[in-house]
Every structure is written in C-alpha cells, then in structure tokens.
TORSELUM-860482 format. One record per residue: residue in one letter; x, y, z of N, C-alpha, C, O in turn. Coordinates in steps of 0.05 Angstrom, whole numbers, padded with zeros to 5 digits, always signed. Layout:
<sevos>
AXYZXYZXYZXYZ;...
</sevos>
This chain:
<sevos>
M+01859+00973+01871+01846+00985+01894+01825+01006+01894+01834+01024+01880;A+01805+01011+01902+01782+01035+01894+01805+01054+01905+01827+01049+01916;R+01794+01079+01899+01805+01106+01909+01784+01119+01930+01759+01118+01927;S+01797+01130+01952+01780+01139+01973+01772+01160+01967+01783+01170+01947;K+01750+01175+01979+01732+01190+01964+01747+01217+01966+01738+01235+01953;T+01767+01222+01980+01788+01248+01984+01802+01247+01958+01807+01266+01944;S+01807+01226+01953+01827+01225+01924+01815+01227+01899+01823+01242+01881;A+01791+01210+01896+01770+01214+01869+01760+01243+01871+01759+01253+01849;A+01752+01263+01892+01750+01287+01890+01767+01303+01885+01760+01324+01875;W+01795+01298+01889+01818+01313+01882+01829+01314+01849+01836+01332+01834;L+01826+01281+01845+01822+01278+01817+01805+01291+01799+01814+01303+01780;K+01775+01289+01806+01761+01306+01790+01773+01334+01791+01784+01345+01772;E+01769+01344+01813+01777+01379+01814+01803+01378+01796+01799+01395+01778;H+01826+01365+01792+01850+01367+01778+01838+01369+01751+01842+01391+01739;V+01825+01349+01741+01820+01347+01714+01805+01365+01706+01808+01373+01683;D+01784+01376+01727+01763+01401+01709+01779+01430+01714+01769+01451+01706;D+01801+01429+01727+01818+01455+01725+01820+01466+01706+01830+01457+01685;Y+01809+01493+01710+01815+01512+01682+01848+01509+01677+01856+01501+01655;W+01862+01514+01692+01891+01519+01689+01903+01489+01679+01914+01490+01657;V+01901+01464+01692+01907+01444+01680+01901+01441+01657+01917+01428+01644;Q+01876+01452+01640+01869+01444+01617+01881+01466+01600+01884+01459+01577;Q+01890+01493+01605+01904+01512+01593+01925+01498+01590+01932+01493+01567;A+01940+01488+01613+01972+01480+01605+01970+01459+01585+01983+01463+01565;Q+01958+01440+01585+01949+01421+01564+01955+01430+01535+01972+01422+01519;K+01932+01454+01532+01929+01459+01502+01954+01482+01506+01958+01490+01483;D+01970+01493+01521+01990+01504+01516+02015+01492+01517+02035+01506+01517;G+02016+01466+01520+02041+01453+01517+02054+01455+01547+02075+01442+01550;Y+02044+01471+01572+02065+01468+01587+02068+01438+01615+02053+01418+01618;R+02079+01442+01622+02091+01412+01641+02069+01413+01668+02061+01394+01681;S+02063+01439+01670+02047+01437+01690+02024+01465+01696+02026+01486+01682;R+02010+01463+01711+01988+01487+01717+02017+01510+01732+02015+01534+01730;A+02038+01497+01745+02047+01512+01760+02059+01537+01742+02061+01558+01754;A+02065+01536+01717+02078+01557+01690+02062+01576+01693+02070+01598+01684;Y+02039+01574+01703+02016+01608+01693+02023+01617+01727+02017+01640+01731;K+02032+01604+01747+02037+01622+01768+02062+01634+01769+02062+01654+01783;L+02090+01626+01756+02113+01636+01747+02103+01662+01723+02110+01686+01722;A+02086+01649+01707+02085+01671+01685+02074+01695+01697+02083+01716+01688;E+02057+01695+01714+02040+01720+01720+02064+01741+01742+02068+01765+01738;I+02074+01728+01758+02093+01739+01778+02109+01758+01757+02112+01782+01759;D+02119+01740+01732+02142+01758+01719+02133+01773+01700+02147+01788+01686;D+02102+01770+01698+02089+01789+01680+02095+01814+01694+02105+01832+01681;K+02088+01817+01721+02081+01837+01742+02108+01845+01753+02114+01868+01759;D+02122+01827+01754+02150+01838+01773+02178+01841+01755+02199+01850+01763;K+02173+01829+01727+02200+01827+01707+02228+01815+01718+02248+01827+01710;L+02233+01796+01732+02241+01778+01734+02260+01761+01721+02282+01755+01732;L+02252+01751+01695+02260+01739+01676+02275+01755+01653+02262+01772+01641;K+02304+01751+01645+02308+01772+01627+02334+01751+01614+02349+01736+01626;P+02331+01757+01584+02355+01738+01570+02381+01748+01583+02385+01772+01589;G+02402+01722+01588+02431+01733+01592+02433+01726+01625+02453+01730+01637;M+02411+01715+01636+02413+01713+01668+02425+01680+01671+02429+01662+01654;T+02430+01683+01699+02434+01648+01714+02414+01647+01733+02410+01665+01749;V+02399+01625+01732+02371+01617+01740+02378+01589+01748+02386+01571+01733;I+02374+01588+01783+02367+01569+01786+02341+01560+01802+02333+01574+01820;D+02325+01529+01795+02301+01525+01790+02300+01504+01805+02302+01482+01794;L+02295+01505+01845+02293+01487+01859+02273+01472+01862+02252+01484+01862;G+02271+01446+01865+02241+01429+01867+02225+01434+01841+02203+01444+01839;S+02243+01422+01813+02234+01433+01791+02221+01412+01769+02218+01415+01745;A+02213+01391+01785+02201+01369+01765+02167+01375+01765+02159+01388+01784;P+02149+01367+01747+02157+01356+01722+02171+01379+01704+02174+01372+01681;G+02183+01410+01712+02186+01424+01697+02171+01449+01683+02180+01460+01663;G+02148+01455+01695+02130+01479+01685+02150+01501+01692+02155+01516+01673;W+02162+01506+01715+02172+01533+01711+02204+01536+01697+02214+01558+01690;S+02219+01510+01696+02244+01520+01677+02235+01525+01653+02245+01542+01638;Q+02208+01503+01645+02204+01513+01620+02191+01544+01607+02192+01554+01584;L+02181+01551+01626+02173+01581+01623+02201+01599+01624+02203+01619+01610;A+02220+01593+01639+02242+01603+01643+02261+01601+01624+02278+01619+01621;A+02259+01580+01609+02273+01580+01583+02265+01590+01557+02281+01591+01538;A+02236+01598+01556+02222+01609+01541+02229+01640+01539+02231+01652+01518;R+02234+01652+01569+02237+01677+01570+02263+01683+01570+02269+01707+01570;L+02282+01666+01570+02304+01674+01567+02318+01675+01542+02340+01686+01538;Q+02297+01659+01523+02311+01658+01492+02334+01649+01487+02350+01659+01470;G+02338+01626+01505+02358+01611+01491+02386+01631+01513+02397+01613+01526;K+02395+01651+01517+02409+01672+01530+02415+01666+01561+02399+01677+01577;G+02434+01652+01570+02429+01651+01600+02437+01614+01602+02438+01596+01585;K+02441+01613+01635+02435+01588+01637+02416+01579+01663+02415+01590+01685;I+02403+01556+01656+02381+01551+01681+02392+01523+01696+02402+01505+01682;L+02390+01521+01716+02403+01497+01719+02380+01491+01744+02372+01508+01760;A+02372+01463+01742+02339+01456+01748+02352+01432+01772+02372+01419+01766;S+02340+01430+01796+02345+01408+01810+02321+01397+01825+02306+01413+01836;D+02312+01367+01827+02291+01364+01848+02298+01330+01842+02305+01317+01822;L+02290+01322+01873+02291+01294+01880+02275+01270+01855+02277+01245+01852;L+02263+01288+01843+02248+01271+01823+02258+01272+01794+02266+01292+01782;P+02256+01246+01787+02261+01255+01750+02249+01276+01735+02225+01283+01738;M+02264+01285+01720+02251+01308+01701+02256+01299+01668+02278+01290+01665;D+02245+01300+01650+02254+01296+01629+02272+01322+01610+02270+01347+01614;A+02285+01312+01595+02297+01339+01583+02287+01360+01582+02262+01361+01579;L+02300+01377+01583+02287+01411+01565+02309+01426+01555+02329+01430+01569;A+02306+01436+01532+02321+01450+01520+02333+01478+01539+02317+01495+01547;D+02359+01480+01545+02366+01496+01552+02364+01497+01576+02365+01520+01586;V+02360+01475+01591+02363+01468+01620+02378+01450+01629+02377+01428+01618;E+02392+01453+01648+02414+01428+01656+02401+01419+01684+02395+01433+01703;F+02399+01398+01682+02384+01379+01709+02399+01364+01720+02413+01348+01707;I+02400+01367+01750+02414+01351+01767+02392+01339+01788+02380+01354+01804;Q+02388+01311+01786+02371+01301+01802+02385+01295+01828+02409+01289+01830;G+02371+01298+01847+02374+01289+01871+02370+01305+01900+02350+01320+01900;D+02381+01305+01921+02366+01320+01942+02389+01339+01944+02412+01329+01946;F+02385+01372+01943+02407+01388+01947+02412+01395+01969+02430+01411+01975;T+02397+01384+01985+02410+01387+02016+02432+01364+02027+02442+01360+02050;E+02435+01351+02003+02454+01337+02011+02488+01346+01998+02487+01355+01976;D+02506+01345+02006+02534+01358+02002+02536+01351+01968+02534+01366+01948;S+02539+01326+01969+02540+01315+01944+02526+01327+01919+02538+01335+01899;V+02494+01328+01923+02483+01345+01903+02490+01373+01900+02494+01384+01879;L+02493+01385+01930+02498+01418+01921+02525+01425+01914+02528+01447+01904;D+02546+01409+01919+02567+01408+01905+02575+01409+01869+02592+01421+01856;E+02548+01388+01861+02545+01381+01838+02529+01412+01827+02538+01421+01806;L+02518+01422+01835+02502+01447+01827+02516+01469+01828+02513+01485+01810;L+02536+01475+01852+02559+01493+01851+02580+01495+01829+02587+01512+01813;A+02589+01466+01835+02608+01462+01802+02593+01469+01771+02608+01476+01752;A+02565+01466+01767+02556+01466+01742+02548+01497+01747+02539+01506+01726;M+02548+01514+01764+02555+01550+01758+02576+01555+01754+02582+01579+01752;N+02594+01538+01753+02622+01543+01741+02639+01576+01747+02649+01592+01731;N+02637+01577+01776+02644+01602+01795+02629+01622+01785+02636+01644+01794;Q+02614+01623+01772+02587+01643+01765+02569+01652+01795+02569+01637+01814;Q+02556+01676+01796+02533+01679+01812+02511+01679+01802+02510+01683+01778;A+02482+01673+01818+02464+01670+01807+02446+01694+01806+02438+01705+01826;D+02439+01701+01778+02421+01725+01790+02390+01718+01801+02380+01732+01818;L+02378+01699+01790+02353+01693+01805+02352+01657+01819+02359+01637+01806;V+02343+01656+01840+02332+01631+01852+02300+01629+01854+02286+01646+01864;I+02293+01609+01846+02262+01601+01845+02263+01571+01853+02278+01553+01845;S+02239+01572+01877+02234+01548+01893+02204+01550+01892+02190+01568+01902;D+02194+01527+01878+02164+01518+01882+02164+01485+01895+02150+01466+01888;M+02181+01486+01913+02183+01466+01924+02164+01464+01944+02159+01486+01955;A+02152+01442+01954+02136+01434+01976+02135+01401+01979+02136+01386+01959;P+02132+01392+02009+02134+01361+02019+02119+01350+02008+02104+01363+01993;N+02115+01323+02011+02090+01307+02001+02074+01312+02031+02081+01303+02053;L+02053+01326+02026+02031+01334+02047+02014+01307+02060+02010+01285+02049;S+02009+01314+02078+01991+01281+02098+01966+01300+02097+01945+01287+02092;G+01964+01326+02100+01936+01336+02105+01935+01346+02135+01915+01359+02141;M+01957+01340+02155+01955+01343+02174+01979+01370+02179+02003+01368+02173;N+01968+01390+02188+01986+01412+02186+02001+01419+02208+02016+01439+02206;A+02001+01404+02233+02025+01403+02253+02048+01386+02237+02071+01394+02240;I+02043+01363+02221+02064+01354+02207+02075+01368+02182+02099+01369+02177;D+02055+01381+02165+02058+01392+02139+02081+01423+02139+02101+01431+02127;Q+02063+01431+02162+02078+01460+02163+02105+01460+02165+02119+01465+02146;P+02116+01454+02189+02145+01443+02196+02163+01441+02175+02183+01455+02170;K+02149+01411+02158+02163+01404+02136+02172+01427+02106+02192+01430+02092;A+02147+01439+02108+02151+01457+02089+02168+01487+02093+02178+01500+02074;M+02167+01495+02121+02181+01511+02127+02215+01498+02126+02237+01507+02118;Y+02210+01480+02134+02246+01464+02127+02264+01469+02108+02287+01477+02107;L+02237+01461+02085+02249+01465+02060+02252+01498+02048+02274+01503+02038;V+02239+01514+02048+02244+01538+02048+02260+01552+02062+02265+01575+02056;E+02269+01542+02080+02292+01548+02100+02315+01545+02084+02331+01563+02079;L+02314+01512+02074+02343+01513+02060+02341+01524+02032+02361+01536+02024;A+02323+01522+02018+02315+01542+01994+02334+01568+02002+02357+01572+01994;L+02319+01585+02020+02340+01609+02028+02368+01609+02027+02381+01625+02014;D+02381+01580+02050+02406+01580+02054+02420+01577+02026+02437+01592+02018;L+02411+01558+02013+02433+01562+01980+02431+01590+01966+02449+01602+01955;A+02404+01598+01969+02405+01623+01955+02423+01646+01962+02429+01666+01949;Q+02428+01638+01984+02451+01658+02007+02476+01653+01992+02489+01673+01983;Q+02484+01627+01988+02506+01622+01978+02515+01628+01951+02538+01633+01942;V+02485+01628+01936+02491+01628+01901+02481+01653+01891+02486+01655+01867;L+02469+01674+01901+02462+01693+01891+02480+01713+01892+02496+01714+01910;R+02479+01734+01870+02501+01754+01870+02487+01784+01882+02462+01785+01884;P+02500+01801+01889+02489+01821+01911+02468+01835+01884+02474+01839+01861;G+02450+01838+01895+02422+01852+01879+02405+01824+01866+02381+01824+01859;G+02418+01806+01865+02394+01781+01861+02367+01780+01874+02357+01793+01893;D+02356+01758+01857+02327+01765+01870+02318+01731+01883+02333+01712+01878;Y+02303+01728+01892+02291+01704+01900+02266+01705+01904+02256+01725+01914;L+02250+01680+01894+02221+01672+01892+02216+01644+01906+02227+01623+01898;A+02197+01646+01927+02201+01616+01933+02164+01620+01945+02153+01640+01954;K+02154+01596+01942+02128+01577+01954+02134+01573+01978+02152+01559+01986;V+02113+01591+01996+02118+01589+02023+02091+01586+02036+02075+01603+02029;F+02083+01567+02053+02051+01557+02068+02047+01579+02093+02063+01577+02112;Q+02030+01595+02094+02023+01611+02118+02022+01595+02139+02006+01577+02135;G+02032+01595+02163+02023+01580+02183+02049+01587+02202+02059+01609+02197;E+02062+01572+02225+02074+01572+02244+02101+01573+02221+02104+01560+02201;G+02118+01591+02233+02145+01601+02222+02141+01615+02200+02159+01616+02184;Y+02119+01626+02196+02110+01639+02166+02125+01674+02178+02130+01691+02161;D+02129+01678+02203+02124+01706+02198+02166+01706+02207+02180+01724+02197;D+02173+01692+02218+02196+01684+02223+02215+01687+02191+02236+01699+02185;Y+02199+01674+02178+02210+01668+02151+02211+01698+02142+02234+01706+02137;L+02192+01714+02139+02189+01733+02129+02207+01759+02137+02212+01779+02123;K+02212+01755+02159+02234+01766+02176+02260+01764+02170+02275+01783+02173;L+02267+01747+02163+02291+01735+02153+02295+01740+02125+02318+01745+02116;L+02276+01740+02111+02278+01751+02082+02284+01782+02085+02303+01792+02073;R+02269+01799+02101+02274+01827+02101+02300+01834+02111+02309+01856+02107;E+02316+01812+02127+02341+01824+02135+02362+01815+02112+02383+01828+02112;N+02358+01797+02091+02375+01792+02075+02370+01803+02044+02385+01797+02026;F+02344+01822+02041+02342+01831+02016+02326+01858+02018+02310+01863+02036;K+02331+01871+02003+02319+01900+02000+02286+01909+02002+02274+01928+02013;Q+02279+01886+01988+02248+01896+01986+02233+01860+01993+02248+01841+01988;V+02209+01856+02004+02198+01835+01995+02169+01835+01994+02154+01845+02010;L+02165+01822+01974+02137+01827+01971+02126+01804+01968+02141+01786+01960;T+02089+01797+01974+02078+01775+01973+02057+01777+01946+02041+01795+01941;R+02061+01752+01932+02039+01740+01915+02030+01726+01914+02037+01707+01927;K+02006+01725+01898+01976+01701+01906+01972+01698+01877+01950+01705+01869;P+01991+01687+01856+01972+01678+01828+01952+01670+01827+01945+01654+01844;K+01930+01679+01805+01906+01666+01798+01907+01637+01793+01886+01625+01798;A+01929+01623+01783+01929+01600+01786+01935+01581+01813+01934+01557+01815;S+01940+01597+01827+01939+01589+01854+01915+01587+01873+01902+01606+01883;R+01911+01558+01876+01884+01552+01891+01872+01569+01910+01888+01569+01928;A+01846+01588+01916+01839+01598+01935+01847+01586+01956+01867+01592+01969;R+01831+01566+01963+01838+01556+01986+01858+01542+02001+01856+01533+02024;S+01878+01541+01984+01910+01534+01996+01917+01556+02005+01908+01578+01997;R+01938+01554+02027+01956+01572+02045+01976+01582+02027+01987+01604+02032;E+01980+01570+02009+02009+01572+02002+02008+01605+01980+01990+01609+01964;V+02033+01625+01987+02037+01652+01978+02067+01643+01968+02079+01623+01977;Y+02074+01660+01950+02095+01671+01938+02112+01692+01947+02109+01716+01942;L+02129+01683+01959+02147+01703+01978+02171+01721+01955+02194+01713+01959;L+02170+01735+01943+02191+01748+01928+02205+01768+01941+02194+01788+01951;A+02236+01761+01942+02254+01780+01960+02273+01790+01937+02286+01774+01923;K+02273+01818+01934+02289+01836+01909+02311+01843+01928+02310+01848+01952;G+02340+01843+01908+02363+01862+01913+02371+01843+01945+02367+01850+01968;F+02385+01814+01932+02399+01815+01954+02415+01825+01970+02421+01846+01958;K+02431+01826+01996+02446+01849+02004+02473+01839+02004+02493+01850+02011;G+02469+01816+01995+02498+01801+01994+02515+01795+02024+02537+01784+02024;
</sevos>
C-alpha cells in the first residue's frame, strides 16, 4: 500500500532528524534518551543506589540511560504495553499498569521498597485530532501520577511528559499540591512544534 503524504513526510523528517542519527551513533534505542539526559544533567535526578520506575518504557531509551547513570547500583523497574528487549540492570514488566494484575506485579517487584524516582514518557497513539488525543494523554499522566503517589518515598521525584492543552493547568495544580517544587522542562530533543513538555515534580510530600 502506498504511504500517505503525511506519513512519508514524517518518515523523511524522522530519518533526517539529528537526534535519531545521534541515537544510532551512540547506541541508544530512541532519541528520547537525550530528553532524559538533558533534564538529568540539569536537575541531577539519577544517582547510583536509587529505585526508579520507568512507565511507558519501550523501546527502552530512558531505561537504558537510567541504567548507565545508576552504574549497576540500584533498581530499575520498567513497564509498557509493548514488548521491550532485555536490558542489563532493568527488570521489565509487560502489560497495562492501569490493570490491577500488572500493578500488583510492579508492586511485588518493589519488594516493599519505595521508589526514589518515577519517570513517564508515555503518550497515547495519536490520531492527530486534539479533541481525542488530549483527553487520552491527560488520562495517562493522571494514572502515572496516581501510581507515583502509591510508590514514591517522601521527598521522591516524578518526571512526566505532558501535552499542553485542556486539563494541563489542573494537572499542574495537582502536582503543586503533592510536591514541594514543580519545574517545566523542554529539552532540545523535543520537537519545537510539539505541545509536549516535561513536568518535573520534586520533593513528594507523601
């Protein structure tokens, strides 16, 4: 089947993308690794010995970067609906974490420990229609925050991709109620035209 003009244009942009090419050179699984790298360089989130949960982890760019920065010391639990190839020092749980069985598996893998950091680069399958996509995206980050509230230790941090639009301001307010500080980050590897930003919530009030 012939590709549509829009998908052909997307493919060309993707192949020509500096960050895609850089990821291939550096051996990262996705260009998203550079988004987390830039935020971590600035905000010093990842430290050896931490327990980190990575939601929406496939294909593994964020888990890969986190594992490198934890230097084999600590625990990384990754979860996604999609399969993800194994990574050293990362325990992967495939499934929908909004389902009780997957959530229970995630909590069991934590061994009664609390997390120091929850990261989420989740996004729904986008239709291109904002009226459909925005509620879906907000629903996902609300669920991610709900999980973070269950697993984070007091003082822990939370980083999530959020799309600006309806529901964004309410979400920001919710973060400010639950964390001591909330920062907005737009890494260079995030496409300028994209409505995505990364909200970093520091110091979980518990």
